[in-house]
C-alpha positions as CSV (number, residue, x, y, z in Angstrom):
1,M,-25.0,26.9,-3.7
2,R,-24.7,26.5,0.0
3,I,-27.4,23.8,-0.2
4,L,-25.2,21.9,-2.7
5,I,-21.7,22.4,-0.6
6,K,-23.9,21.2,2.9
7,I,-25.0,17.8,0.5
8,L,-21.5,17.1,-0.4
9,I,-19.8,17.5,3.5
10,I,-22.8,15.4,4.7
11,L,-22.2,12.8,2.1
12,N,-18.9,12.9,2.5
13,S,-19.4,12.1,6.0
14,I,-21.1,8.7,5.2
15,Y,-19.3,7.6,1.8
16,C,-15.4,7.1,2.2
17,F,-15.0,8.9,-1.2
18,G,-10.9,9.0,-0.7
19,Q,-9.4,5.4,-0.8
20,D,-5.7,4.8,0.3
21,S,-4.3,3.1,-2.8
22,L,-0.8,1.7,-0.7
23,E,-2.1,-1.0,1.1
24,K,-5.3,-2.4,2.1
25,E,-6.1,-5.3,4.4
26,F,-8.2,-8.0,3.6
27,Q,-11.5,-8.8,6.6
28,N,-12.1,-12.0,7.9
29,L,-15.3,-13.6,6.7
30,E,-17.7,-13.9,9.6
31,I,-18.7,-17.3,10.4
32,A,-22.9,-17.9,10.5
33,D,-22.8,-21.8,11.6
34,T,-21.7,-25.2,11.0
35,L,-23.7,-28.1,9.3
36,S,-22.8,-31.8,9.5
37,K,-26.6,-33.2,8.5
38,K,-26.8,-34.6,5.2
39,E,-30.5,-33.8,4.2
40,E,-30.1,-30.0,5.4
41,I,-26.8,-30.1,3.4
42,A,-28.3,-31.7,0.0
43,Y,-31.0,-29.0,0.5
44,Y,-28.9,-26.1,0.0
45,Q,-26.7,-27.7,-2.5
46,S,-29.9,-28.0,-4.5
47,K,-30.3,-24.1,-4.3
48,S,-26.7,-23.6,-5.3
49,Q,-26.1,-21.7,-8.7
50,F,-22.1,-21.6,-8.0
51,K,-20.3,-24.7,-6.4
52,N,-17.5,-27.0,-6.8
53,D,-16.0,-30.1,-4.8
54,D,-14.6,-27.8,-2.3
55,F,-17.6,-25.4,-1.2
56,F,-20.7,-23.8,-2.9
57,I,-22.8,-20.8,-2.5
58,F,-26.1,-20.4,-1.5
59,D,-28.5,-17.2,-1.7
60,G,-31.4,-16.8,0.9
61,Q,-32.1,-17.5,4.6
62,L,-30.6,-20.0,6.7
63,K,-32.7,-22.5,8.6
64,N,-33.8,-20.9,12.0
65,Q,-31.9,-17.7,11.0
66,R,-33.5,-14.4,9.8
67,L,-30.5,-13.3,8.1
68,D,-31.4,-13.1,4.4
69,N,-27.7,-12.6,2.7
70,S,-25.4,-14.9,0.0
71,F,-23.5,-17.5,2.2
72,L,-20.2,-19.7,1.6
73,F,-20.6,-23.3,2.5
74,K,-16.8,-24.5,3.0
75,K,-16.2,-28.3,3.1
76,Y,-14.6,-29.1,6.3
77,K,-13.9,-32.7,7.6
78,I,-17.5,-34.2,7.7
79,G,-19.7,-31.3,7.4
80,F,-19.5,-27.3,6.0
81,I,-18.5,-24.2,7.9
82,I,-21.3,-21.5,6.7
83,Y,-19.5,-18.0,6.2
84,I,-21.6,-14.6,5.8
85,L,-20.5,-13.0,2.1
86,P,-20.2,-9.3,2.1
87,F,-23.4,-9.1,-0.3
88,Q,-27.0,-10.5,-0.5
89,N,-27.1,-12.1,-4.1
90,S,-24.4,-13.8,-5.6
91,S,-25.4,-13.6,-9.2
92,G,-22.4,-12.4,-11.5
93,I,-19.9,-14.1,-9.0
94,E,-16.7,-15.6,-10.7
95,F,-13.5,-17.1,-10.3
96,S,-10.2,-15.7,-10.8
97,K,-8.1,-17.1,-13.2
98,N,-5.9,-19.2,-10.9
99,K,-9.3,-20.2,-9.3
100,N,-7.5,-18.9,-5.8
101,Y,-10.5,-15.6,-5.5
102,L,-14.1,-15.6,-6.0
103,L,-14.6,-11.9,-7.7
104,F,-17.8,-10.1,-7.3
105,K,-19.0,-6.5,-8.4
106,D,-21.5,-5.0,-5.9
107,E,-23.3,-1.5,-6.9
108,H,-24.5,1.1,-4.7
109,H,-26.8,4.0,-5.6
110,S,-27.7,7.1,-3.5
111,S,-29.3,10.8,-4.5
112,A,-29.8,13.9,-2.1
113,R,-31.2,17.3,-3.4
114,Q,-29.1,18.2,-6.4
115,L,-26.6,15.3,-6.1
116,R,-26.4,11.5,-7.3
117,V,-23.6,9.2,-6.5
118,D,-23.1,5.9,-8.0
119,T,-20.6,3.2,-6.9
120,Q,-19.1,0.3,-7.7
121,E,-16.9,-2.0,-5.4
122,Q,-14.9,-5.2,-6.7
123,I,-14.9,-7.6,-4.1
124,I,-12.0,-10.3,-3.8
125,I,-13.0,-13.1,-1.8
126,D,-9.5,-15.0,-0.8
127,L,-10.5,-19.0,-0.5
128,T,-7.7,-19.8,1.1
129,N,-7.8,-17.4,4.0
130,L,-11.4,-17.2,3.8
131,S,-11.5,-13.2,4.0
132,Y,-12.2,-10.4,1.6
133,V,-11.3,-6.8,0.5
134,N,-13.2,-4.0,-1.2
135,L,-11.8,-2.1,-4.0
136,T,-13.6,0.7,-5.5
137,S,-13.7,0.2,-9.3
138,Y,-16.4,2.7,-10.2
139,N,-17.4,6.2,-8.6
140,S,-19.6,8.7,-10.4
141,V,-20.5,12.1,-8.6
142,Q,-22.9,14.3,-10.2
143,S,-24.0,17.6,-9.0
144,W,-25.9,20.6,-10.4
145,E,-27.1,24.0,-9.4
146,M,-28.8,27.3,-10.7
147,D,-26.5,30.6,-11.6
148,D,-27.5,33.7,-11.3
149,A,-29.5,33.6,-14.8
150,E,-31.4,30.8,-13.4
151,N,-29.2,28.6,-16.1
152,M,-28.6,24.6,-14.7
153,I,-24.9,24.0,-14.0
154,V,-24.0,20.4,-14.2
155,H,-20.7,19.1,-12.3
156,N,-19.4,15.6,-13.5
157,K,-16.6,13.9,-11.6
158,I,-16.4,10.1,-12.9
159,C,-13.7,7.2,-12.0
160,K,-12.9,3.8,-13.3
161,S,-10.3,1.4,-12.2
162,L,-9.7,-1.8,-14.8
163,M,-8.6,-4.7,-13.0
164,S,-6.8,-8.0,-13.4
165,I,-5.7,-10.4,-11.4
166,E,-2.8,-13.0,-12.4
167,N,-1.7,-15.5,-9.6
168,N,-1.3,-13.4,-6.7
169,S,-0.7,-10.0,-8.5
170,L,-3.4,-7.4,-9.2
171,T,-3.0,-5.0,-11.8
172,V,-4.6,-1.4,-12.0
173,F,-5.4,1.1,-14.6
174,S,-7.6,4.0,-13.1
175,L,-9.2,6.9,-15.4
176,C,-10.3,10.0,-13.9
177,Y,-12.7,12.7,-15.6
178,E,-13.9,16.0,-14.3
179,D,-16.2,18.4,-15.9
180,G,-15.0,17.1,-19.5
181,Y,-11.3,16.9,-18.6
182,F,-9.1,14.0,-18.1
183,T,-7.3,14.5,-14.3
184,N,-4.3,12.9,-12.5
185,E,-6.0,13.2,-9.3
186,C,-8.0,10.1,-8.7
187,E,-8.3,9.5,-5.2
188,E,-12.0,7.9,-5.5
189,C,-11.2,5.0,-7.4
190,F,-8.1,2.2,-6.1
191,G,-5.1,3.7,-7.7
192,T,-3.2,2.8,-10.8
193,G,-0.4,0.3,-9.9
194,V,0.7,-3.5,-9.5
195,Y,-0.3,-4.5,-6.1
196,E,0.8,-7.8,-4.6
197,I,-1.8,-9.9,-2.5
198,K,0.1,-11.5,0.3
199,N,-0.1,-11.9,4.4
200,N,-4.3,-10.9,4.0
201,K,-3.1,-7.6,2.2
202,V,-3.1,-5.7,-1.0
203,K,-0.1,-4.0,-1.3
204,K,1.5,-1.4,-3.9
205,V,4.7,-2.8,-5.6
206,K,4.7,-1.0,-8.4
207,S,3.5,2.7,-9.7
208,Y,3.0,3.7,-13.0
209,S,5.6,6.6,-14.4
210,E,4.4,8.9,-17.2
211,E,8.0,10.0,-17.8
212,N,8.9,6.4,-18.9
213,L,5.4,5.1,-19.6
214,S,6.4,2.1,-17.0
215,M,5.6,0.4,-14.0
216,N,8.3,0.9,-11.8
217,N,9.1,-0.9,-8.4
218,I,8.2,0.8,-5.1
219,Q,10.9,0.6,-2.3
220,W,9.0,0.3,0.4
221,I,10.4,0.7,3.9
222,D,8.4,-0.5,6.9
223,Y,5.2,1.3,6.5
224,F,6.5,4.0,3.6
225,Y,8.1,4.2,0.3
226,L,10.5,6.4,-1.3
227,G,8.5,8.6,-3.8
228,M,5.5,8.7,-1.4
229,P,4.1,12.0,-0.9
230,I,4.8,13.5,2.3
231,K,1.2,13.8,3.5
232,D,0.6,10.3,2.6
233,F,3.4,9.5,5.1
234,F,1.8,11.9,7.8
235,E,-1.0,10.3,7.5
236,K,0.3,6.7,8.2
237,N,3.0,7.8,10.6
238,K,1.7,7.0,14.3
239,L,4.9,8.0,15.9
240,K,6.5,11.5,17.1
241,V,8.1,13.7,14.4
242,Q,10.5,16.3,15.5
243,E,12.3,18.3,12.7
244,K,15.7,18.3,12.5
245,P,18.3,19.8,9.8
246,L,19.7,18.1,7.4
247,F,23.4,18.8,8.2
248,E,22.7,16.5,10.9
249,Y,22.6,13.9,8.9
250,G,25.3,14.6,6.2
251,Y,23.9,17.1,4.2
252,D,25.6,20.4,3.1
253,S,21.8,21.9,3.5
254,E,20.1,23.7,6.6
255,E,16.6,22.5,5.2
256,I,14.8,20.5,7.4
257,G,14.1,16.7,8.0
258,Y,11.9,14.8,9.9
259,E,13.4,12.5,12.8
260,I,10.6,9.9,13.5
261,L,10.8,8.9,17.2
262,N,9.7,5.7,19.1
263,E,9.6,5.9,22.9
264,H,11.6,8.8,22.0
265,K,14.3,7.1,20.3
266,P,15.0,7.9,16.8
267,E,14.1,5.4,14.6
268,Y,14.4,7.2,11.0
269,F,15.1,10.3,9.4
270,I,13.1,11.4,6.2
271,V,14.0,13.4,3.8
272,A,11.7,15.1,1.5
273,D,11.9,17.0,-1.8
274,E,9.2,18.5,-3.8
275,N,6.7,17.0,-1.5
276,R,7.9,13.7,-1.9
277,V,10.0,11.3,0.3
278,I,13.3,11.0,-1.6
279,S,15.4,9.1,0.8
280,A,15.4,7.8,4.3
281,F,18.2,7.1,7.2
282,I,17.3,4.1,9.6
283,L,18.7,4.3,13.0
284,N,17.1,1.7,14.9
285,E,19.1,-2.0,14.4
286,N,15.9,-3.8,14.8
287,I,15.1,-2.5,11.5
288,S,16.5,-4.4,8.3
289,I,16.8,-3.5,4.6
290,H,17.5,-6.6,2.8
291,N,18.1,-8.3,5.8
292,I,21.4,-5.7,6.4
293,S,20.8,-3.6,10.0
294,T,22.7,-1.3,11.8
295,S,23.9,-4.3,14.1
296,W,26.1,-5.5,11.6
297,T,29.9,-4.8,11.6
298,I,32.0,-3.8,9.1
299,K,33.5,-7.5,9.0
300,E,29.9,-9.1,8.4
301,V,29.5,-6.4,5.5
302,F,32.9,-7.4,3.8
303,E,31.8,-10.9,4.2
304,K,28.6,-10.6,2.3
305,F,29.9,-8.0,0.1
306,P,33.3,-8.8,-0.7
307,N,33.9,-6.7,-3.6
308,S,32.2,-3.7,-2.0
309,K,34.7,-0.4,-1.0
310,L,35.1,1.4,2.0
311,N,35.2,5.6,1.2
312,I,35.4,8.9,2.9
313,D,32.1,11.4,2.1
314,L,33.8,14.3,1.1
315,I,30.6,16.5,2.9
316,S,30.1,14.9,6.0
317,D,33.4,13.8,6.5
318,W,32.1,10.3,7.5
319,E,33.2,6.8,5.8
320,Y,30.6,4.7,4.0
321,I,30.0,1.6,1.9
322,Y,27.7,2.1,-1.2
323,L,25.7,-1.0,-1.8
324,K,24.4,-0.1,-5.8
325,K,22.3,-3.3,-5.8
326,Y,20.0,-2.3,-2.9
327,N,20.6,1.5,-3.4
328,L,22.0,1.0,0.2
329,K,24.5,3.7,2.0
330,L,26.1,2.0,5.1
331,I,27.4,4.7,7.5
332,F,30.3,5.2,9.8
333,K,30.4,8.3,11.7
334,T,34.1,8.7,12.0
335,T,36.3,11.4,11.6
336,N,40.5,11.9,10.8
337,S,41.3,10.8,14.5
338,N,39.4,7.1,14.4
339,R,39.1,6.2,10.8
340,I,38.0,2.6,10.5
341,G,40.2,2.4,7.0
342,I,43.6,2.9,6.1
343,Y,43.9,4.9,3.2
344,G,46.7,5.6,0.5
345,K,47.8,8.8,-1.6
346,D,44.6,8.7,-3.6
347,F,41.7,8.2,-0.8
348,E,39.1,8.6,-3.4
349,K,40.0,5.0,-4.4
350,G,38.9,3.6,-1.0
351,A,40.6,2.1,1.8
352,I,43.2,-0.4,1.5
353,K,43.2,-1.9,4.5
354,I,40.6,-2.1,7.8
355,R,41.8,-1.4,11.2
356,R,38.7,-1.6,13.1
357,E,36.6,-4.9,12.2
358,N,34.5,-4.7,15.2
359,K,33.1,-1.4,14.3
360,K,29.4,-1.0,13.9
361,I,27.3,0.7,11.3
362,D,25.7,4.2,12.6
363,L,23.3,5.0,10.3
364,M,21.8,3.3,6.8
365,Q,20.4,5.4,4.0
366,V,18.0,4.1,1.3
367,T,18.0,6.6,-1.9
368,R,15.6,6.3,-4.4
369,K,16.3,4.7,-7.4
370,P,16.2,6.5,-10.6
371,S,13.8,5.9,-13.1
372,S,14.9,3.5,-15.9
C-alpha cells in the first residue's frame, strides 16, 4: 500500500491531473521559420495531407532543422510563416464546424509499478490568433494492490468530456466514474458547462444545475463569479484578504466575510454560504458592473434608470437602489441625519424626491440570481 501511495505522489508531481475548468488561456504558436522560395513551398505542399488556400500542414523535418514535428504553414504576403504545432503527427486533424479552429486529439500513456495512466488532450488551434489550448477530454487511472490475503484489488478512476464547438462557443459534458460508481467530482477532465472562446481565452459562462436540469448563466465579477466554491476563489485570488464581520456591510449577522485589499485599499467584500460565494460588494470606483461604478452619482443613476426607486434598508438603515435586471444593489451609506431622499408617510414606497443629486454610490452589491 505504501508503494502505491508513493507512486501516486510521484506521478501527481509529473502530470497535472487537476484542471481549472473556469478559465484557460490560449498559448501562442511558436514561429519556426519563414519561407518564400517557390520550389521549397511546392515541396512541402506536395507532402501535405491537410491544406486549403490559406495554409497547409506538414509532418516531418524542415530543411536545415533537426526538429521532427507537425508544422503549420500560414500564407503571408509573398510566402509563408511556419509555426510549430503542439504535436508530431497531424493524422486525424479536423476543422471545427465554422472553420475557425483546427481540432486534434493527442494521447499520452504512462505506467509505473502497480499504476497505469491514459490521457487524451483535445487541442484547439485558433487559426485567427494562431494560438492553441489543451483541454483534457479523457483520463483513466488504474491502480492495483494486494490485500492481506494476497487477493488483488483493482481501483479504476475514469473521466470523459464530450465537447462541441458552435461558432465561438464550446459546450462540454463530463462523465466521472470511480470504482463502479458515477461521481460528481471530476477534476481530471475539463468540466461540464458552456464556455466562450474570446480574447484568447476559454472562459466558462454557463454552469450545469442538477436542480433544474439546465445550463445557467454565470455572473462573473472580475476573476471570480457568484456560486464559485470559496476554495477556488482563494486559489485564484492574489490579493491580501482580511476577515470582517458581516454587520459592517449591512447584515444582521456576526458571521465572517472576506475583505479583499489591493495596496491596502478595500476592493471587494465577499460573502460566502455553504462554502460558495453568494454575494460580492464592490468598493473600488475603477471596477464596473454592467458599466456602472461607484463613481456614479445618484443623478446619473436616475438618468440611466428613470423607473428605479430609492429606498431605506430596514436592517442597515442605509439608502439603496435595486436594479433587478442586473441583481445589483447600489448603496448609499446614509442615516436619518443626512438622507438623500425625502420620504412620505409610507417610506416603504420609496423616496418621493431627491435632495442631494451629487451624492455618489458608496457600495455596489451583486447578488446571485435565483435558479429559474
